[in-house]
All heavy atoms as a GROMACS GRO file, in nm:
protein
  478
    1MET      N    1  -1.573  13.900 -13.026
    1MET     CA    2  -1.495  13.837 -12.926
    1MET      C    3  -1.463  13.694 -12.967
    1MET      O    4  -1.549  13.625 -13.027
    1MET     CB    5  -1.580  13.828 -12.796
    1MET     CG    6  -1.508  13.756 -12.689
    1MET     SD    7  -1.598  13.716 -12.532
    1MET     CE    8  -1.712  13.840 -12.509
    2LYS      N    9  -1.344  13.657 -12.938
    2LYS     CA   10  -1.299  13.520 -12.976
    2LYS      C   11  -1.238  13.460 -12.846
    2LYS      O   12  -1.150  13.517 -12.787
    2LYS     CB   13  -1.198  13.523 -13.086
    2LYS     CG   14  -1.149  13.387 -13.127
    2LYS     CD   15  -1.045  13.395 -13.237
    2LYS     CE   16  -0.995  13.261 -13.278
    2LYS     NZ   17  -0.902  13.265 -13.383
    3ILE      N   18  -1.287  13.340 -12.811
    3ILE     CA   19  -1.235  13.267 -12.697
    3ILE      C   20  -1.172  13.142 -12.751
    3ILE      O   21  -1.236  13.065 -12.827
    3ILE     CB   22  -1.346  13.232 -12.602
    3ILE    CG1   23  -1.408  13.363 -12.544
    3ILE    CG2   24  -1.293  13.147 -12.487
    3ILE    CD1   25  -1.527  13.339 -12.459
    4THR      N   26  -1.050  13.116 -12.717
    4THR     CA   27  -0.976  12.998 -12.757
    4THR      C   28  -0.936  12.921 -12.634
    4THR      O   29  -0.876  12.973 -12.540
    4THR     CB   30  -0.849  13.037 -12.837
    4THR    OG1   31  -0.888  13.114 -12.950
    4THR    CG2   32  -0.775  12.911 -12.890
    5ILE      N   33  -0.965  12.792 -12.637
    5ILE     CA   34  -0.927  12.700 -12.530
    5ILE      C   35  -0.831  12.594 -12.591
    5ILE      O   36  -0.866  12.526 -12.685
    5ILE     CB   37  -1.047  12.630 -12.465
    5ILE    CG1   38  -1.140  12.738 -12.406
    5ILE    CG2   39  -1.002  12.536 -12.359
    5ILE    CD1   40  -1.270  12.685 -12.355
    6GLU      N   41  -0.720  12.580 -12.533
    6GLU     CA   42  -0.624  12.480 -12.576
    6GLU      C   43  -0.616  12.374 -12.468
    6GLU      O   44  -0.585  12.400 -12.353
    6GLU     CB   45  -0.486  12.539 -12.599
    6GLU     CG   46  -0.383  12.441 -12.652
    6GLU     CD   47  -0.253  12.508 -12.682
    6GLU    OE1   48  -0.247  12.625 -12.715
    6GLU    OE2   49  -0.153  12.439 -12.677
    7LEU      N   50  -0.641  12.250 -12.508
    7LEU     CA   51  -0.634  12.140 -12.412
    7LEU      C   52  -0.515  12.054 -12.449
    7LEU      O   53  -0.489  12.018 -12.556
    7LEU     CB   54  -0.764  12.050 -12.428
    7LEU     CG   55  -0.896  12.117 -12.394
    7LEU    CD1   56  -1.007  12.019 -12.425
    7LEU    CD2   57  -0.900  12.160 -12.250
    8LYS      N   58  -0.438  12.028 -12.342
    8LYS     CA   59  -0.323  11.939 -12.354
    8LYS      C   60  -0.339  11.832 -12.248
    8LYS      O   61  -0.408  11.854 -12.146
    8LYS     CB   62  -0.192  12.020 -12.333
    8LYS     CG   63  -0.164  12.123 -12.439
    8LYS     CD   64  -0.029  12.186 -12.406
    8LYS     CE   65  -0.002  12.291 -12.509
    8LYS     NZ   66   0.125  12.358 -12.488
    9GLU      N   67  -0.279  11.720 -12.269
    9GLU     CA   68  -0.278  11.612 -12.171
    9GLU      C   69  -0.417  11.582 -12.121
    9GLU      O   70  -0.450  11.587 -12.004
    9GLU     CB   71  -0.192  11.650 -12.050
    9GLU     CG   72  -0.048  11.683 -12.087
    9GLU     CD   73   0.025  11.570 -12.157
    9GLU    OE1   74   0.006  11.451 -12.115
    9GLU    OE2   75   0.103  11.597 -12.247
   10ILE      N   76  -0.505  11.541 -12.214
   10ILE     CA   77  -0.640  11.498 -12.183
   10ILE      C   78  -0.630  11.360 -12.121
   10ILE      O   79  -0.557  11.273 -12.170
   10ILE     CB   80  -0.730  11.496 -12.307
   10ILE    CG1   81  -0.744  11.637 -12.361
   10ILE    CG2   82  -0.865  11.437 -12.274
   10ILE    CD1   83  -0.810  11.648 -12.494
   11ASP      N   84  -0.704  11.337 -12.015
   11ASP     CA   85  -0.704  11.205 -11.948
   11ASP      C   86  -0.804  11.114 -12.020
   11ASP      O   87  -0.918  11.096 -11.976
   11ASP     CB   88  -0.740  11.218 -11.801
   11ASP     CG   89  -0.722  11.093 -11.722
   11ASP    OD1   90  -0.694  10.987 -11.784
   11ASP    OD2   91  -0.733  11.096 -11.601
   12TYR      N   92  -0.764  11.057 -12.136
   12TYR     CA   93  -0.850  10.972 -12.213
   12TYR      C   94  -0.891  10.847 -12.136
   12TYR      O   95  -0.997  10.798 -12.154
   12TYR     CB   96  -0.783  10.934 -12.345
   12TYR     CG   97  -0.773  11.047 -12.442
   12TYR    CD1   98  -0.650  11.111 -12.467
   12TYR    CD2   99  -0.881  11.087 -12.514
   12TYR    CE1  100  -0.642  11.219 -12.555
   12TYR    CE2  101  -0.873  11.193 -12.608
   12TYR     CZ  102  -0.755  11.260 -12.627
   12TYR     OH  103  -0.745  11.361 -12.714
   13GLY      N  104  -0.801  10.797 -12.056
   13GLY     CA  105  -0.833  10.679 -11.971
   13GLY      C  106  -0.953  10.700 -11.888
   13GLY      O  107  -1.044  10.617 -11.876
   14ALA      N  108  -0.956  10.814 -11.816
   14ALA     CA  109  -1.073  10.845 -11.731
   14ALA      C  110  -1.203  10.859 -11.814
   14ALA      O  111  -1.310  10.813 -11.772
   14ALA     CB  112  -1.042  10.968 -11.651
   15LEU      N  113  -1.187  10.924 -11.933
   15LEU     CA  114  -1.303  10.941 -12.019
   15LEU      C  115  -1.359  10.805 -12.065
   15LEU      O  116  -1.477  10.782 -12.068
   15LEU     CB  117  -1.271  11.027 -12.138
   15LEU     CG  118  -1.239  11.175 -12.105
   15LEU    CD1  119  -1.188  11.246 -12.229
   15LEU    CD2  120  -1.358  11.242 -12.044
   16VAL      N  121  -1.266  10.714 -12.104
   16VAL     CA  122  -1.306  10.583 -12.153
   16VAL      C  123  -1.375  10.507 -12.041
   16VAL      O  124  -1.478  10.446 -12.057
   16VAL     CB  125  -1.185  10.503 -12.206
   16VAL    CG1  126  -1.217  10.358 -12.222
   16VAL    CG2  127  -1.135  10.564 -12.335
   17GLU      N  128  -1.316  10.511 -11.923
   17GLU     CA  129  -1.378  10.440 -11.811
   17GLU      C  130  -1.519  10.492 -11.779
   17GLU      O  131  -1.608  10.418 -11.752
   17GLU     CB  132  -1.288  10.449 -11.689
   17GLU     CG  133  -1.335  10.365 -11.571
   17GLU     CD  134  -1.235  10.365 -11.457
   17GLU    OE1  135  -1.147  10.452 -11.452
   17GLU    OE2  136  -1.248  10.272 -11.374
   18MET      N  137  -1.531  10.622 -11.783
   18MET     CA  138  -1.658  10.687 -11.746
   18MET      C  139  -1.770  10.660 -11.851
   18MET      O  140  -1.883  10.640 -11.822
   18MET     CB  141  -1.635  10.837 -11.731
   18MET     CG  142  -1.754  10.906 -11.665
   18MET     SD  143  -1.727  11.086 -11.644
   18MET     CE  144  -1.553  11.103 -11.609
   19PHE      N  145  -1.731  10.667 -11.980
   19PHE     CA  146  -1.830  10.665 -12.087
   19PHE      C  147  -1.825  10.541 -12.176
   19PHE      O  148  -1.887  10.536 -12.278
   19PHE     CB  149  -1.810  10.790 -12.179
   19PHE     CG  150  -1.839  10.918 -12.109
   19PHE    CD1  151  -1.733  11.003 -12.076
   19PHE    CD2  152  -1.964  10.955 -12.069
   19PHE    CE1  153  -1.754  11.123 -12.011
   19PHE    CE2  154  -1.991  11.070 -11.999
   19PHE     CZ  155  -1.882  11.159 -11.974
   20LEU      N  156  -1.753  10.439 -12.131
   20LEU     CA  157  -1.733  10.316 -12.214
   20LEU      C  158  -1.864  10.253 -12.262
   20LEU      O  159  -1.880  10.230 -12.380
   20LEU     CB  160  -1.652  10.212 -12.132
   20LEU     CG  161  -1.610  10.090 -12.210
   20LEU    CD1  162  -1.516  10.132 -12.328
   20LEU    CD2  163  -1.540   9.993 -12.122
   21SER      N  164  -1.959  10.242 -12.172
   21SER     CA  165  -2.082  10.177 -12.217
   21SER      C  166  -2.163  10.264 -12.314
   21SER      O  167  -2.235  10.211 -12.399
   21SER     CB  168  -2.172  10.148 -12.094
   21SER     OG  169  -2.210  10.265 -12.029
   22LEU      N  170  -2.143  10.390 -12.313
   22LEU     CA  171  -2.211  10.479 -12.408
   22LEU      C  172  -2.152  10.482 -12.547
   22LEU      O  173  -2.227  10.508 -12.643
   22LEU     CB  174  -2.214  10.624 -12.350
   22LEU     CG  175  -2.281  10.644 -12.216
   22LEU    CD1  176  -2.263  10.785 -12.169
   22LEU    CD2  177  -2.431  10.610 -12.227
   23VAL      N  178  -2.027  10.454 -12.556
   23VAL     CA  179  -1.961  10.472 -12.683
   23VAL      C  180  -1.917  10.342 -12.754
   23VAL      O  181  -1.862  10.344 -12.863
   23VAL     CB  182  -1.836  10.562 -12.671
   23VAL    CG1  183  -1.874  10.699 -12.623
   23VAL    CG2  184  -1.733  10.506 -12.578
   24GLN      N  185  -1.938  10.226 -12.696
   24GLN     CA  186  -1.897  10.103 -12.756
   24GLN      C  187  -1.942  10.083 -12.895
   24GLN      O  188  -1.862  10.050 -12.984
   24GLN     CB  189  -1.941   9.981 -12.670
   24GLN     CG  190  -1.863   9.965 -12.540
   24GLN     CD  191  -1.910   9.852 -12.454
   24GLN    OE1  192  -2.027   9.814 -12.464
   24GLN    NE2  193  -1.827   9.797 -12.374
   25ASN      N  194  -2.067  10.103 -12.921
   25ASN     CA  195  -2.119  10.083 -13.060
   25ASN      C  196  -2.070  10.191 -13.154
   25ASN      O  197  -2.039  10.165 -13.272
   25ASN     CB  198  -2.270  10.084 -13.057
   25ASN     CG  199  -2.322   9.965 -12.986
   25ASN    OD1  200  -2.265   9.860 -12.974
   25ASN    ND2  201  -2.445   9.978 -12.929
   26LYS      N  202  -2.057  10.316 -13.109
   26LYS     CA  203  -2.013  10.421 -13.193
   26LYS      C  204  -1.866  10.406 -13.238
   26LYS      O  205  -1.831  10.440 -13.348
   26LYS     CB  206  -2.028  10.559 -13.120
   26LYS     CG  207  -2.174  10.592 -13.094
   26LYS     CD  208  -2.242  10.626 -13.226
   26LYS     CE  209  -2.386  10.671 -13.194
   26LYS     NZ  210  -2.462  10.699 -13.312
   27LEU      N  211  -1.786  10.355 -13.148
   27LEU     CA  212  -1.644  10.339 -13.178
   27LEU      C  213  -1.620  10.242 -13.300
   27LEU      O  214  -1.533  10.258 -13.380
   27LEU     CB  215  -1.567  10.284 -13.058
   27LEU     CG  216  -1.540  10.389 -12.950
   27LEU    CD1  217  -1.480  10.320 -12.826
   27LEU    CD2  218  -1.448  10.494 -12.998
   28ALA      N  219  -1.703  10.140 -13.306
   28ALA     CA  220  -1.689  10.041 -13.413
   28ALA      C  221  -1.717  10.100 -13.550
   28ALA      O  222  -1.669  10.050 -13.646
   28ALA     CB  223  -1.781   9.923 -13.383
   29GLU      N  224  -1.793  10.204 -13.553
   29GLU     CA  225  -1.830  10.269 -13.680
   29GLU      C  226  -1.728  10.370 -13.729
   29GLU      O  227  -1.736  10.410 -13.843
   29GLU     CB  228  -1.968  10.339 -13.663
   29GLU     CG  229  -2.079  10.245 -13.622
   29GLU     CD  230  -2.205  10.328 -13.584
   29GLU    OE1  231  -2.205  10.449 -13.589
   29GLU    OE2  232  -2.300  10.260 -13.542
   30LYS      N  233  -1.639  10.415 -13.646
   30LYS     CA  234  -1.544  10.524 -13.679
   30LYS      C  235  -1.418  10.470 -13.749
   30LYS      O  236  -1.378  10.358 -13.732
   30LYS     CB  237  -1.503  10.598 -13.551
   30LYS     CG  238  -1.616  10.664 -13.476
   30LYS     CD  239  -1.669  10.780 -13.558
   30LYS     CE  240  -1.784  10.847 -13.480
   30LYS     NZ  241  -1.845  10.951 -13.551
   31ASP      N  242  -1.362  10.558 -13.828
   31ASP     CA  243  -1.233  10.527 -13.894
   31ASP      C  244  -1.120  10.597 -13.818
   31ASP      O  245  -1.138  10.696 -13.748
   31ASP     CB  246  -1.233  10.579 -14.036
   31ASP     CG  247  -1.330  10.506 -14.127
   31ASP    OD1  248  -1.347  10.384 -14.095
   31ASP    OD2  249  -1.383  10.565 -14.222
   32GLY      N  250  -1.001  10.548 -13.836
   32GLY     CA  251  -0.883  10.605 -13.774
   32GLY      C  252  -0.820  10.512 -13.673
   32GLY      O  253  -0.886  10.429 -13.619
   33THR      N  254  -0.692  10.532 -13.654
   33THR     CA  255  -0.617  10.444 -13.564
   33THR      C  256  -0.667  10.453 -13.421
   33THR      O  257  -0.687  10.353 -13.358
   33THR     CB  258  -0.466  10.482 -13.570
   33THR    OG1  259  -0.425  10.475 -13.703
   33THR    CG2  260  -0.386  10.384 -13.481
   34GLY      N  261  -0.688  10.572 -13.373
   34GLY     CA  262  -0.736  10.590 -13.238
   34GLY      C  263  -0.870  10.524 -13.212
   34GLY      O  264  -0.889  10.452 -13.113
   35ALA      N  265  -0.962  10.544 -13.303
   35ALA     CA  266  -1.096  10.486 -13.289
   35ALA      C  267  -1.088  10.331 -13.298
   35ALA      O  268  -1.158  10.258 -13.221
   35ALA     CB  269  -1.188  10.536 -13.396
   36GLU      N  270  -1.004  10.278 -13.383
   36GLU     CA  271  -0.987  10.133 -13.400
   36GLU      C  272  -0.931  10.070 -13.267
   36GLU      O  273  -0.982   9.971 -13.226
   36GLU     CB  274  -0.895  10.105 -13.517
   36GLU     CG  275  -0.880   9.957 -13.543
   36GLU     CD  276  -0.790   9.929 -13.668
   36GLU    OE1  277  -0.790  10.015 -13.760
   36GLU    OE2  278  -0.720   9.830 -13.664
   37ILE      N  279  -0.833  10.135 -13.215
   37ILE     CA  280  -0.777  10.084 -13.090
   37ILE      C  281  -0.875  10.090 -12.978
   37ILE      O  282  -0.892   9.994 -12.901
   37ILE     CB  283  -0.648  10.165 -13.054
   37ILE    CG1  284  -0.536  10.133 -13.155
   37ILE    CG2  285  -0.601  10.129 -12.915
   37ILE    CD1  286  -0.418  10.228 -13.143
   38LEU      N  287  -0.948  10.201 -12.965
   38LEU     CA  288  -1.046  10.217 -12.860
   38LEU      C  289  -1.159  10.116 -12.877
   38LEU      O  290  -1.216  10.071 -12.777
   38LEU     CB  291  -1.097  10.360 -12.850
   38LEU     CG  292  -0.992  10.464 -12.807
   38LEU    CD1  293  -1.054  10.601 -12.820
   38LEU    CD2  294  -0.949  10.437 -12.666
   39ALA      N  295  -1.201  10.088 -12.997
   39ALA     CA  296  -1.310   9.992 -13.021
   39ALA      C  297  -1.271   9.855 -12.972
   39ALA      O  298  -1.349   9.785 -12.913
   39ALA     CB  299  -1.345   9.987 -13.169
   40LYS      N  300  -1.144   9.819 -12.991
   40LYS     CA  301  -1.098   9.688 -12.940
   40LYS      C  302  -1.092   9.686 -12.789
   40LYS      O  303  -1.123   9.585 -12.723
   40LYS     CB  304  -0.962   9.652 -13.002
   40LYS     CG  305  -0.968   9.622 -13.150
   40LYS     CD  306  -0.831   9.595 -13.207
   40LYS     CE  307  -0.844   9.573 -13.358
   40LYS     NZ  308  -0.716   9.551 -13.421
   41ILE      N  309  -1.052   9.795 -12.733
   41ILE     CA  310  -1.039   9.804 -12.588
   41ILE      C  311  -1.180   9.809 -12.524
   41ILE      O  312  -1.197   9.770 -12.408
   41ILE     CB  313  -0.958   9.928 -12.550
   41ILE    CG1  314  -0.814   9.910 -12.590
   41ILE    CG2  315  -0.966   9.960 -12.398
   41ILE    CD1  316  -0.727  10.034 -12.580
   42ALA      N  317  -1.282   9.858 -12.594
   42ALA     CA  318  -1.416   9.879 -12.539
   42ALA      C  319  -1.479   9.752 -12.490
   42ALA      O  320  -1.569   9.754 -12.403
   42ALA     CB  321  -1.505   9.942 -12.645
   43GLY      N  322  -1.438   9.633 -12.539
   43GLY     CA  323  -1.490   9.508 -12.491
   43GLY      C  324  -1.441   9.461 -12.357
   43GLY      O  325  -1.486   9.365 -12.298
   44MET      N  326  -1.343   9.534 -12.304
   44MET     CA  327  -1.284   9.501 -12.176
   44MET      C  328  -1.361   9.561 -12.060
   44MET      O  329  -1.440   9.648 -12.081
   44MET     CB  330  -1.140   9.546 -12.171
   44MET     CG  331  -1.054   9.491 -12.279
   44MET     SD  332  -0.887   9.567 -12.267
   44MET     CE  333  -0.817   9.493 -12.411
   45LEU      N  334  -1.329   9.521 -11.938
   45LEU     CA  335  -1.382   9.586 -11.818
   45LEU      C  336  -1.336   9.731 -11.819
   45LEU      O  337  -1.222   9.762 -11.863
   45LEU     CB  338  -1.334   9.516 -11.693
   45LEU     CG  339  -1.381   9.372 -11.670
   45LEU    CD1  340  -1.311   9.310 -11.552
   45LEU    CD2  341  -1.534   9.370 -11.652
   46PRO      N  342  -1.417   9.823 -11.772
   46PRO     CA  343  -1.380   9.962 -11.773
   46PRO      C  344  -1.244   9.995 -11.711
   46PRO      O  345  -1.167  10.076 -11.771
   46PRO     CB  346  -1.496  10.030 -11.700
   46PRO     CG  347  -1.611   9.941 -11.723
   46PRO     CD  348  -1.552   9.804 -11.724
   47ALA      N  349  -1.212   9.939 -11.601
   47ALA     CA  350  -1.087   9.963 -11.534
   47ALA      C  351  -0.968   9.915 -11.618
   47ALA      O  352  -0.864   9.984 -11.629
   47ALA     CB  353  -1.078   9.901 -11.396
   48ILE      N  354  -0.983   9.803 -11.682
   48ILE     CA  355  -0.876   9.750 -11.767
   48ILE      C  356  -0.862   9.839 -11.890
   48ILE      O  357  -0.753   9.868 -11.937
   48ILE     CB  358  -0.905   9.600 -11.809
   48ILE    CG1  359  -0.897   9.514 -11.680
   48ILE    CG2  360  -0.809   9.553 -11.913
   48ILE    CD1  361  -0.938   9.371 -11.704
   49ALA      N  362  -0.979   9.875 -11.951
   49ALA     CA  363  -0.976   9.963 -12.066
   49ALA      C  364  -0.904  10.091 -12.035
   49ALA      O  365  -0.828  10.140 -12.116
   49ALA     CB  366  -1.118   9.988 -12.114
   50ARG      N  367  -0.930  10.150 -11.920
   50ARG     CA  368  -0.865  10.273 -11.880
   50ARG      C  369  -0.711  10.253 -11.875
   50ARG      O  370  -0.637  10.338 -11.923
   50ARG     CB  371  -0.912  10.317 -11.742
   50ARG     CG  372  -0.840  10.447 -11.698
   50ARG     CD  373  -0.874  10.482 -11.556
   50ARG     NE  374  -0.792  10.599 -11.526
   50ARG     CZ  375  -0.842  10.707 -11.466
   50ARG    NH1  376  -0.964  10.710 -11.422
   50ARG    NH2  377  -0.763  10.814 -11.440
   51ASN      N  378  -0.668  10.143 -11.815
   51ASN     CA  379  -0.521  10.116 -11.806
   51ASN      C  380  -0.459  10.105 -11.944
   51ASN      O  381  -0.350  10.149 -11.966
   51ASN     CB  382  -0.496   9.994 -11.721
   51ASN     CG  383  -0.526  10.016 -11.579
   51ASN    OD1  384  -0.522  10.125 -11.527
   51ASN    ND2  385  -0.550   9.909 -11.504
   52MET      N  386  -0.531  10.038 -12.032
   52MET     CA  387  -0.482  10.026 -12.169
   52MET      C  388  -0.469  10.155 -12.242
   52MET      O  389  -0.367  10.185 -12.308
   52MET     CB  390  -0.572   9.927 -12.251
   52MET     CG  391  -0.576   9.784 -12.199
   52MET     SD  392  -0.419   9.701 -12.213
   52MET     CE  393  -0.394   9.693 -12.391
   53VAL      N  394  -0.570  10.240 -12.228
   53VAL     CA  395  -0.569  10.373 -12.290
   53VAL      C  396  -0.458  10.461 -12.231
   53VAL      O  397  -0.391  10.534 -12.302
   53VAL     CB  398  -0.706  10.439 -12.280
   53VAL    CG1  399  -0.697  10.588 -12.324
   53VAL    CG2  400  -0.804  10.365 -12.366
   54ASP      N  401  -0.438  10.448 -12.100
   54ASP     CA  402  -0.338  10.529 -12.033
   54ASP      C  403  -0.195  10.493 -12.082
   54ASP      O  404  -0.104  10.577 -12.074
   54ASP     CB  405  -0.345  10.510 -11.881
   54ASP     CG  406  -0.460  10.585 -11.819
   54ASP    OD1  407  -0.518  10.673 -11.883
   54ASP    OD2  408  -0.498  10.549 -11.701
   55LEU      N  409  -0.179  10.374 -12.136
   55LEU     CA  410  -0.044  10.335 -12.187
   55LEU      C  411  -0.016  10.397 -12.324
   55LEU      O  412   0.103  10.399 -12.362
   55LEU     CB  413  -0.039  10.181 -12.194
   55LEU     CG  414  -0.039  10.106 -12.065
   55LEU    CD1  415  -0.047   9.957 -12.090
   55LEU    CD2  416   0.084  10.143 -11.978
   56LEU      N  417  -0.120  10.435 -12.400
   56LEU     CA  418  -0.104  10.491 -12.530
   56LEU      C  419  -0.051  10.633 -12.529
   56LEU      O  420  -0.098  10.710 -12.446
   56LEU     CB  421  -0.235  10.487 -12.608
   56LEU     CG  422  -0.297  10.346 -12.631
   56LEU    CD1  423  -0.439  10.362 -12.684
   56LEU    CD2  424  -0.209  10.266 -12.722
   57PRO      N  425   0.033  10.668 -12.624
   57PRO     CA  426   0.079  10.810 -12.631
   57PRO      C  427  -0.038  10.899 -12.672
   57PRO      O  428  -0.129  10.856 -12.745
   57PRO     CB  429   0.186  10.812 -12.737
   57PRO     CG  430   0.199  10.673 -12.787
   57PRO     CD  431   0.100  10.586 -12.720
   58GLN      N  432  -0.043  11.020 -12.625
   58GLN     CA  433  -0.148  11.118 -12.659
   58GLN      C  434  -0.165  11.130 -12.811
   58GLN      O  435  -0.277  11.141 -12.860
   58GLN     CB  436  -0.115  11.252 -12.598
   58GLN     CG  437  -0.133  11.259 -12.449
   58GLN     CD  438  -0.276  11.288 -12.407
   58GLN    OE1  439  -0.344  11.366 -12.468
   58GLN    NE2  440  -0.321  11.216 -12.304
   59GLU      N  441  -0.057  11.125 -12.884
   59GLU     CA  442  -0.062  11.141 -13.031
   59GLU      C  443  -0.145  11.032 -13.101
   59GLU      O  444  -0.204  11.053 -13.202
   59GLU     CB  445   0.076  11.144 -13.089
   59GLU     CG  446   0.167  11.256 -13.041
   59GLU     CD  447   0.231  11.223 -12.908
   59GLU    OE1  448   0.269  11.104 -12.881
   59GLU    OE2  449   0.246  11.318 -12.830
   60THR      N  450  -0.148  10.915 -13.040
   60THR     CA  451  -0.227  10.804 -13.096
   60THR      C  452  -0.376  10.829 -13.094
   60THR      O  453  -0.451  10.790 -13.178
   60THR     CB  454  -0.192  10.671 -13.019
   60THR    OG1  455  -0.054  10.653 -13.021
   60THR    CG2  456  -0.261  10.553 -13.082
   61LEU      N  457  -0.417  10.900 -12.988
   61LEU     CA  458  -0.560  10.920 -12.962
   61LEU      C  459  -0.618  11.042 -13.024
   61LEU      O  460  -0.740  11.051 -13.041
   61LEU     CB  461  -0.583  10.923 -12.810
   61LEU     CG  462  -0.537  10.796 -12.739
   61LEU    CD1  463  -0.542  10.818 -12.588
   61LEU    CD2  464  -0.617  10.679 -12.776
   62VAL      N  465  -0.535  11.130 -13.068
   62VAL     CA  466  -0.585  11.258 -13.130
   62VAL      C  467  -0.591  11.231 -13.281
   62VAL      O  468  -0.496  11.196 -13.347
   62VAL     CB  469  -0.494  11.374 -13.099
   62VAL    CG1  470  -0.541  11.498 -13.165
   62VAL    CG2  471  -0.482  11.394 -12.951
   63THR      N  472  -0.712  11.254 -13.336
   63THR     CA  473  -0.732  11.239 -13.483
   63THR      C  474  -0.778  11.366 -13.542
   63THR      O  475  -0.826  11.457 -13.479
   63THR     CB  476  -0.837  11.126 -13.512
   63THR    OG1  477  -0.960  11.158 -13.451
   63THR    CG2  478  -0.783  10.995 -13.467
   0.00000   0.00000   0.00000
């Protein structure tokens, strides 16, 4: 049996706002454009970080 789930239009802003405090240190260690942008945003208030991430195209965040 094979189950395939395809996710489109992930709400990265909501995820960042919800898990920001958990991932701040991890983001700084990652490579890639998406991780670099998110690491810079991680120092902001969660609501502001969410708004910033929501402005980014989905392609920027997928690595």
